C-alpha positions as CSV (number, residue, x, y, z in Angstrom):
1,E,13.7,-1.2,-41.6
2,H,15.8,-4.0,-43.0
3,L,13.9,-6.9,-44.4
4,V,15.3,-9.2,-41.7
5,H,13.0,-7.4,-39.2
6,Y,10.2,-9.0,-41.1
7,G,11.7,-12.4,-41.0
8,V,13.1,-12.2,-44.5
9,K,16.6,-13.6,-44.2
10,D,17.5,-14.4,-47.7
11,K,17.0,-11.1,-49.3
12,N,18.8,-7.7,-49.0
13,G,17.0,-4.4,-48.8
14,R,15.6,-1.7,-46.6
15,I,12.0,-0.6,-46.5
16,D,12.0,3.2,-46.2
17,I,8.6,3.4,-44.5
18,S,6.1,0.8,-43.5
19,I,2.5,1.2,-42.5
20,K,1.1,-1.5,-40.2
21,F,-2.2,-2.4,-38.7
22,L,-3.5,-4.6,-35.9
23,D,-5.3,-7.7,-36.9
24,V,-8.3,-9.1,-35.0
25,D,-5.9,-10.9,-32.7
26,G,-3.9,-7.8,-31.9
27,N,-0.9,-8.8,-34.0
28,E,0.9,-6.1,-36.1
29,R,0.6,-6.8,-39.8
30,P,2.1,-4.9,-42.7
31,L,-0.4,-3.0,-44.8
32,A,1.8,-1.0,-47.1
33,I,5.4,0.0,-47.8
34,I,6.5,3.4,-49.0
35,E,9.6,3.6,-51.2
36,C,11.2,7.1,-51.2
37,K,13.4,8.1,-54.1
38,E,15.3,11.3,-54.9
39,E,13.4,14.0,-56.9
40,R,15.3,13.2,-60.1
41,I,14.1,9.6,-60.1
42,P,10.7,9.1,-61.8
43,V,8.2,7.2,-59.7
44,I,7.0,5.4,-62.8
45,A,10.4,3.8,-63.5
46,Q,9.9,0.1,-63.9
47,Q,12.9,-0.7,-61.7
48,V,11.5,1.3,-58.9
49,K,8.1,-0.3,-59.2
50,D,9.7,-3.8,-59.2
51,Q,11.7,-2.9,-56.2
52,A,8.7,-1.8,-54.2
53,A,6.5,-4.7,-55.4
54,N,9.2,-7.1,-54.2
55,Y,9.3,-5.5,-50.8
56,A,5.5,-5.8,-50.5
57,H,5.7,-9.4,-51.6
58,Y,8.5,-10.3,-49.1
59,I,6.7,-8.9,-46.2
60,G,3.1,-9.6,-47.2
61,A,1.9,-6.0,-47.6
62,K,-1.2,-5.4,-49.8
63,Y,-0.1,-2.0,-51.0
64,F,3.0,-0.1,-52.1
65,I,3.6,3.5,-52.6
66,I,6.4,5.2,-54.5
67,T,7.3,8.9,-54.0
68,N,10.1,11.2,-55.0
69,G,8.9,14.1,-52.9
70,I,7.1,15.6,-55.9
71,E,5.0,12.8,-57.3
72,M,3.4,9.8,-55.6
73,D,2.0,6.6,-57.1
74,Y,-0.1,4.0,-55.2
75,Y,-0.4,0.3,-56.1
76,H,-2.3,-2.6,-54.9
77,Y,0.1,-5.6,-54.8
78,N,-1.2,-8.5,-56.8
79,E,0.8,-11.7,-56.4
80,K,-0.7,-13.2,-59.5
81,E,0.5,-10.4,-61.6
82,H,3.9,-10.1,-60.0
């Protein structure tokens, strides 16, 4: 999904996969994003982590996950450390 679908109009980018939940009022909220890369790209690459963290920040997700189909890393997004 393009970031504009989340109300982010001033940034470019596409979220590969998003995981959403329903809050107590029945509204969909983003929980996590999953950034998918090619096998040759290491999931620990700083540029990849920054990209996924930015997406989580832009849409208000608490978690981000990065995978290249072989490895998968999970992160809790912390705005104070970003």
